[in-house]
N, C-alpha and C positions, 0 to 999 in steps of 0.2 A: 260458549257456556262455561260456567264455572266449573272446577273440578269437583265430582261428586265426593262427597266427604266419607271417610270410614273411620270407625271408632278410635283408633290409635295411630300414632306415628312413633317410630322408634328413634330417640335422640340421646346420642352420648351415653349409651348403655341402659336406659330404661324407656319404657313404653309411656308415651304421655299422650293426653288427649288431643284430638287433631285441633281444636281451637286454640290449645296452649302451645303448640309447635311454632314458636315464633323466634325471629332474631331480631337483634338491634339494627337500627337505620345505618349505624356506623361499622356494620359487619365488614371486614376487609374485602372479603369476596364480592359483595355487592358493588364495591367501587372499581375493583381491578380484574375482575373475571378470572380469578385463580382457584376456582375450585374444578373438582373432578367428578364425574357422575357416570352412572350406567342406566341403561334401559333394558329392563328384563320383563318376560312375561311368566305368569303362573297360569296353566290350563287345567280346565276341570277334566278329572280322569275318575275312573270307577273306584280309585282308592283315595280320592281327595285331591286336592289342588297339587299339582307338580310345577316345579320350577325348572323353566328350560334352560340348559347349560349354565346353572347358577354358578357352580365352582369356576368356570371359564370366565364369566362376567366379572366375578368379584377379582380373580387373578388379574384381569385387564383393568380393574379399578386402580389395584395397588402399583400396576405398572405406570399407568397414567400419573399417579402420585410420585412415582419414583423418578420420571421424566422432570416433573415440576420441582424435585427435592423437597416434597411435601412428606413430612415424617407421620405415618398412619398411627394413631394411638391405640389401635387393635391390630389384631392378627387376622389373616385371611380367614381362618377357622371361625374366628368370633363374629366376623361380619356374616359369614355364611349362616351360622346358627341364629344371628339376629334377624337376618332376612327371613328365615323361615319362621321365626316366633312372630314377625310383622305380619307375614301372610296368614298365619293361623289367626290371629287377633281380629282380622277384618271379617272373618266369618263367611267370605266370598268363595265361590267355588273356582273362580278365575279371576284374575287381576293383573294390572300393569304394576311393575315394582320399580321404584326410583331411589337407589342409594345414591347419596351425594356427601362428599367430603369437601370441606370449605374452610378458610381461616376466618374465625369469629371475631368478635368484638374485643378490644383490647389494643393492640398496635394499629398504627396508620402509617403509609406511606409505602414506597415500592419493595422495601426491603422485607421478604417473607420470613426470612430466618427466624425472627423471635415470635413470630406469630403462632397462636393457639390453633390447633386443627380441630374443628367439630365434624361430628358425622351423624347423619340422618337417614331413615329409610322410611319411604312412604308407599302405600298401595292404594290404588283407586281402579274402578272399572273404566276400561277404555276399549272402544271398538277398533274396527279397522281403520288405520290411519289415512289410508288413501281411498276410502269407501269400500263398502261391502261387496261391490261388484267389480272390484279392481282386477280381480284375475280373469273374469269373463269378458267385461266391457273395455278393460283397459284404460290407462290414463294418458292424458295429453302432456308432452314433455317440451320444454323450452331450454335452448342453450343459454345459459346464464350469461350476462355481461360481467359478472363478477368472477374473478380468477381463484382459484382454489389456492391455499396457503402453500408456499415454498417451505422445504424442510427447514431451512435456516430462518424463517419469518415466524411461523407459530408452528410448533410440532405437531402435524397431523395424526401422529401415531398416539398421541395422548387425546383421551377424550374428556377436553376441558370445557369449562363453561364459557370461557372467553373466545375458544375457537368457533363457537356457533353463532356468533355475530356475523360471520363470512356466510354461514347456511342460512340464517335468517333472512338476511339482505336478498339472497338469491330467491329463496322461498317467496317472499312477499313480491319480489319483481316478477315471478312466473304468475302468481295469482292474479296480480292486478293487471296482467297482460291477458288473462282469460285462460291460463294452463292450468294443470294440476300440480306440476312439480318442475323443479330446475335441474338441468345437467351441468355439473362444473367442470371446466377444462383447467388443465395446469398451465404454467407459464410458457410452456413448449407448445400450448394448443391441443394437447391429447387429453382424452377423456379420464377424468380422476374418478369422480362419484356423483351422486345427487345430493341433495341438501341434507338428507337424512338416511341415505340407503346406497347400498353398493350395487352395481349394475353388471349384468350380464348380456351379452349379445351373440346371437347364433348367426354364423356365417360358415358357408362350406361345410355344414355337417357337424360342427363342433361349437361349443360354447366358449367364448373368450371373456375374461374378466381382467381388469386393469390391474397392475403391479402394485405394491406399496409405495415403490418410487414414484408414481404418479401423483402422490399425496393423498390416496385412499386410506380410510380408516380400515384397520385389519379387522373385518366383520367376523363376529362369531355366528350370525346367521348365514353370512356369505361362505364360511367354512362348511357349515352344515350342509348348505344347499349343494355345494360342490361334490360333497360325498355322496349325497342322494343321487345327483347326477350321474357320477361315476358307478354306482350301483345299478343305476337303470340302464347303464352300457352306453351313456353318452360321454364323448370326449370332451374334457374341460381343460382348458389351458389358461395361463397367465399371460398376458401380453398387451401391448400398446394398442389403443383403439383411437382412430382418428374421427374428428366430427364426421366426415363423409362416410366412415363405416356405419354410423347409425341410419343414415338415411337410406341405405341399401340394404339393411340387415333382414335376414329371414325371419327373426322374431328378436324381441328384446323383453326382459323382465328385470325387475328391481327387487331387493330384499333388504330386510332388516326387521329389528325387533318389533318396531311399531307397524311397519307396512307388510311385514311378513313376506309373502311372494305375491308380487303384483305385476300384471302385465302392461306393457306400452304399446299404445295404439298409434302413436305418431310422436315424430320429432321435429321441431320448427315446420309443422304442417305438412310433412313428408309422411304419408300412410305408413304404418309397418304392421303386417299381418298378425292378427291378434284375435284369439289368444293362440300362440302357436303351440304345436303338439309337445314339444319339449317343456314349455312353460306349464302346460296343463298337467302333464305327468308328474313334473317336479312338484307343482304346488299342491296336487292331490296328495302325495306321498309325504310332503312336509307336514301337512294338516293332520295326519294321521300320525306321523313320528312325534309331534309336540304333545299329543293327547296320549301318548303311552300305549298306543294301539297297535304298534309294530315292535315285536320282541328285539329285532335287530338294532333298534334306536332307542330301547327303554333305558340304556344308561345315561342318555342325555337329559332324563327327567327326574330331578330330584324331588321326591315327596316332602311336603312341609310338615 
C-alpha cells in the first residue's frame, strides 16, 4: 500500500507540501546509494506526541554522515528542532519519522566531495512492522543465504541507504520462502542481526545480543531494551551467537524502531518457545516506556 500522505515534509530548511517534496532523477544518491537516514517513532502521550530517543537518533544520523565523509549543512540541534516541527505539522497523535540526508542534483560520478547535501524529514502513520500480534504470536525466521557486510566492505556502523540493498535481498528471500523475516550471519558464520532489527537470544537464564564486531548496527532500541531488561533483573550480555544457538534457545526476540519488540516462534522451522517470559515482560515495559507512562524512562521521550 502507498505511504499515507501527511500535510508537509521538511526539506532543506522549510516545510513543503507533501506532493511538492520531489527530487531530480539525476539525484546522486539515487544512483549510488550514498545517503544516510534514521527511523524514529513518535508516540501518543497525554501531553501530545513524544518522539522516542530523538536526540540519540539524530546523533547517529550525523555519525553515519561522518563515516561517509558527508558534510551536514545543519547542526544536530537544528535537525532535532526540524523533526519536532515536522511532527507537529502532521497533526497526528503518533507517527513514524524518517530523516534522510543525501547528495542531491548537480554532480555525478563516484567522487562525492563536490556534491551538495540535501536533508529531508517526513512523517506518516505506520503500524507494527512485523504485525500487530508479533509479541504474542511471534514471527517465523529464516537464516538468510545473504551474508552481512564485512566492516571493510560496507561500514555496518553507518545507517546508509546503500547498505540496505543487503537487507532487502535477505528480506525478500525470506518472504518468498514463506517466512516473516531473515536472520543474517557474518562472514564467520555468526549471527549479526536481522534485516532491520537487532536480535536477543535467551539461553541459560540470560539474554545475549551480538557485538558490533559481528556487523550489527548499534541499535537505539537495542540499547533501550537492554536497559529495561537489566532494570527488570534480567542479565544481559554481549557475545557471539552461533546458528545452532538459535535452534535451542529458550526464547528469542528482535527489536527495532519499526518492529519495536517482536517475539520469534521459530528459526529454520525449529520451534522456539513463544512468547517467552522475558520477552513478554520487556515488551510490556517497552510499550509503556515509549508512551511516557513510566517516569524512570520519561527522559527518552521528547515532546514535539
